[in-house]
C-alpha atoms as one frame of an Amber mdcrd trajectory, in Angstrom:
protein
 169.426  95.401 191.918 172.912  96.587 190.895 173.335  93.415 188.860 169.952
  93.981 187.190 170.898  97.604 186.442 174.053  96.402 184.696 172.111  93.814
 182.672 169.531  96.379 181.606 172.109  98.970 180.641 174.038  96.384 178.606
 170.750  95.570 176.845 171.912  92.106 175.794 168.927  89.761 175.435 170.538
  86.434 176.318 171.865  87.403 179.782 168.547  89.098 180.526 166.558  86.025
 179.495 168.822  83.877 181.658 168.095  86.223 184.556 164.354  85.904 183.881
 164.677  82.112 183.985 166.560  82.308 187.271 164.024  84.593 188.915 161.146
  82.392 187.762 162.896  79.240 188.964 163.386  80.721 192.432 159.833  82.119
 192.344 161.087  85.647 192.888 157.991  87.273 191.439 158.771  90.712 192.876
 162.142  90.505 191.195 160.502  89.729 187.858 158.100  92.641 188.234 161.025
  94.955 189.020 163.008  93.703 186.024 160.048  94.224 183.692 159.605  97.762
 184.970 163.289  98.583 184.453 163.186  97.146 180.926 160.216  99.355 180.075
 161.960 102.391 181.497 164.989 101.545 179.370 162.800 101.461 176.257 162.091
 105.146 176.845 165.865 105.699 176.675 166.085 103.951 173.307 167.048 100.451
 174.439 165.092  97.719 172.629 164.076  95.762 175.701 160.294  95.593 175.192
 160.533  91.913 174.120 162.108  91.112 177.501 159.369  93.002 179.349 156.670
  91.195 177.349 158.305  87.828 177.993 158.260  88.579 181.726 154.541  89.384
 181.513 154.022  86.029 179.802 155.996  84.154 182.492 154.062  85.914 185.256
 150.715  85.085 183.609 151.759  81.462 183.198 153.681  80.643 186.366 153.136
  83.214 189.093 150.485  83.119 191.849 147.103  84.634 191.062 147.719  88.254
 192.144 150.890  88.526 190.055 149.392  86.688 187.064 146.234  88.804 187.092
 148.161  92.073 187.314 149.569  91.661 183.785 146.172  90.983 182.187 145.721
  94.407 180.713 143.792  94.239 177.385 146.729  95.919 175.620 149.395  93.612
 177.069 150.976  90.587 175.470 150.688  91.685 171.842 153.700  89.570 170.917
 153.224  86.694 173.373 152.708  83.095 172.288 148.992  83.570 172.930 146.547
  85.959 174.626 147.679  86.470 178.204 144.111  85.874 179.377 144.309  82.393
 177.845 147.837  81.860 179.178 146.779  82.713 182.744 143.559  80.708 182.475
 145.528  77.641 181.388 147.224  77.382 184.789 144.904  79.185 187.235 141.302
  78.828 188.327 139.021  81.823 187.935 138.856  82.235 191.714 142.651  82.546
 191.914 142.625  85.433 189.451 139.258  87.173 189.683 139.796  89.615 192.532
 143.041  90.922 191.036 142.197  91.370 187.332 142.440  95.064 186.423 139.628
  95.381 183.851 136.137  93.973 183.156 137.224  93.086 179.616 140.044  90.891
 180.905 137.792  89.378 183.583 135.236  88.423 180.960 137.904  86.878 178.752
 139.480  84.894 181.600 136.071  83.636 182.739 135.257  82.523 179.195 138.612
  80.740 178.934 138.015  78.918 182.202 134.551  77.821 181.021 136.116  76.304
 177.898 138.354  74.368 180.295 135.355  72.956 182.133 134.722  75.373 184.999
 131.105  76.085 185.921 131.053  79.814 186.666 127.302  80.396 186.739 127.431
  81.353 190.414 130.785  83.121 190.352 131.122  86.846 190.942 133.071  89.137
 188.633 132.752  87.042 185.469 131.495  89.964 183.358 129.584  87.604 181.098
 128.358  90.618 179.139 131.774  90.878 177.498 131.379  87.746 175.372 127.679
  86.975 175.943 128.392  83.268 176.255 127.032  80.720 178.761 129.181  80.289
 181.844 129.077  76.502 181.550 129.664  74.200 178.598 126.484  72.766 177.088
 126.138  68.995 177.132 126.249  68.899 173.335 129.499  70.875 173.063 132.814
  69.153 172.334 136.019  69.146 174.294 137.506  72.105 172.458 141.214  71.739
 171.579 143.168  73.679 174.202 146.529  75.401 174.002 149.294  74.106 176.250
 151.718  76.844 177.266 155.275  76.320 178.459 157.946  78.809 179.541 159.352
  79.246 176.032 156.928  77.486 173.690 153.296  76.566 173.206 151.455  73.593
 171.736 148.231  74.073 169.785 146.646  70.670 169.122 144.036  70.391 166.393
 140.767  68.443 166.697 141.029  64.713 166.204 138.205  64.445 163.683 138.732
  61.569 161.246 135.516  60.514 159.500 135.228  57.815 156.898 135.779  59.681
 153.625 134.227  58.803 150.267 134.504  60.418 146.835 132.060  63.233 146.145
 130.776  64.500 142.830 129.366  67.717 141.409 125.676  68.306 142.041 123.045
  70.910 141.264 123.687  74.111 143.182 122.146  77.584 142.915 124.208  80.302
 144.656 122.445  82.502 147.213 123.299  85.942 148.576 123.569  85.577 152.357
 126.041  88.215 153.488 125.447  87.545 157.203 126.322  83.862 156.980 129.192
  84.594 154.614 130.677  87.066 157.113 130.233  84.597 159.969 132.058  81.838
 158.087 134.838  84.178 156.998 135.011  85.386 160.603 136.166  81.942 161.700
 139.451  82.450 159.852 139.705  86.156 158.988 142.998  86.437 160.890 144.452
  83.860 158.495 143.815  86.392 155.740 144.549  89.704 157.473 147.673  88.634
 159.393 148.986  85.617 157.502 148.999  83.979 154.070 145.521  82.453 154.141
 143.228  81.826 151.207 139.535  81.470 152.072 136.467  80.753 149.963 132.837
  80.383 151.032 129.928  79.049 148.998 126.247  79.344 149.979 123.273  78.246
 147.942 120.328  75.948 147.298 121.499  72.358 146.994 123.471  69.795 148.921
 126.956  69.585 150.422 128.450  68.169 147.248 127.097  71.079 145.240 128.478
  73.610 147.750 131.930  72.000 147.588 131.933  71.621 143.801 131.094  75.336
 143.569 134.751  76.015 144.448 135.721  74.426 141.130 136.726  71.006 142.464
 135.832  68.211 140.091 137.216  65.632 142.500 137.052  65.693 146.282 136.415
  63.457 149.270 133.948  64.024 152.089 132.697  62.383 155.255 129.859  63.182
 157.644 130.773  64.417 161.133 128.747  65.216 164.228 127.679  68.714 165.211
 130.051  68.409 168.175 132.941  67.641 165.816 131.979  70.601 163.631 132.075
  72.907 166.651 135.491  71.585 167.630 136.762  72.316 164.111 135.235  75.796
 163.954 136.399  76.624 167.472 139.942  75.472 166.745 140.143  77.485 163.522
 138.774  80.676 165.072 141.040  80.345 168.122 144.183  80.071 166.031 146.123
  82.710 164.158 146.912  80.330 161.327 150.504  80.151 160.183 151.643  83.682
 161.037 148.742  85.540 162.672 148.100  86.299 166.333 146.202  83.617 168.214
 142.806  84.747 169.499 142.255  82.078 172.151 139.893  79.170 172.817 137.197
  81.410 174.299 137.010  83.438 171.099 136.987  80.206 169.103 133.947  78.998
 171.035 132.234  82.365 170.555 132.863  82.380 166.797 131.504  78.843 166.424
 128.348  79.773 168.346 127.946  82.950 166.305 128.181  81.128 162.963 125.845
  78.374 164.133 123.262  80.815 165.482 123.109  82.481 162.063 122.716  79.096
 160.353 119.887  78.311 162.775 118.332  81.786 162.375 118.405  82.382 166.142
 118.693  85.752 167.842 121.896  86.452 169.761 122.621  85.299 172.377 120.893
  81.994 171.602 119.392  79.678 174.166 121.949  76.842 174.540 119.358  74.052
 174.355 117.683  75.614 171.340 120.996  76.063 169.545 122.015  72.502 170.387
 118.824  71.137 168.870 119.187  73.334 165.779 122.782  72.299 165.034 121.954
  68.624 165.549 119.263  68.998 162.864 121.913  70.171 160.386 124.166  67.757
 158.527 127.886  68.465 158.772 130.693  67.237 156.540 134.472  67.380 156.623
 135.880  67.412 153.106 139.180  67.657 151.299 140.305  68.426 147.732 141.724
  65.642 145.573 145.261  66.829 146.444 144.493  66.628 150.168 144.649  69.260
 152.897 147.809  71.046 153.982 148.960  73.528 156.598 146.296  75.185 158.708
 142.994  74.316 157.085 139.259  74.322 157.608 137.245  72.403 155.013 133.704
  72.113 156.319 130.273  71.869 154.709 126.801  72.075 156.250 123.359  71.228
 154.901 119.929  72.261 156.184 116.717  70.304 155.695 115.318  73.594 154.399
 117.289  73.023 151.207 120.319  75.297 151.561 123.958  74.295 151.922 127.191
  76.125 152.687 130.869  75.241 152.580 134.145  76.850 153.538 137.600  76.162
 152.099 140.322  77.824 154.183 144.048  77.129 153.939 147.072  78.891 155.412
 150.756  78.004 155.197 154.028  79.574 156.277 155.269  79.692 152.703 152.447
  81.914 151.447
């Protein structure tokens, strides 16, 4: 403890981070908890050690046994972590390992939803607080394998969906814009963090016509498009909504799944929460297209179009880059 006191008082990040690595390597979880507490106390004395304390929370969520990992899952924690701590903990722990120790219903609901995205069936589990996200506690048969974050001690990987349809040139078509604020908000909601916290540019078109008309409504005279499955479309929407884009804060795979279901339920005109089988049938009746402008797609992007047999179509063009 004397050594830790000296490190904290010196307030030099590199030696402190080395100490964090050492404690984690030797699985001294109590030592990590103590170091985080001392760093937070030092913040009150004007020492800028909150990044060290937050990094310790991240390491505990990722690597420590369930009771230690769950203890840091406060809804306000991890604001500057590589991802939501509920997602970080759920990436390396089962729900059972964490459930009894999670301090709040909100965090329990988020962890349960993250574990469901990873394939756990929690329909019979206690403490899931499904009312938090109002999502089924098992993946539907028609859902995709959502792209999942992979967290490491000092970095994270965020794979995108491997959707690669056969693309063909599209052309402008008749299209009559419609006012549908609910669907517009739902589509923007997939990527609103890209706008509010990063450099994103997002456009949505909704109207009577086909997919080509909805895409051409953005002003593109030349573009390419290819039909994808409803499952692929959900993977794309879930990935986009989970991410923070280039600079924003990641929201997690569970939120991505929720946002995809929310948008699809509005397209299908179903009350929330929708019956999974009914939603699955409705989205399979829609036609989905991945598209790209003539100059191609770059950075974080979501270029998706959807067509209903009722005669309406919608498209989203979302792009975010680090350069702005």
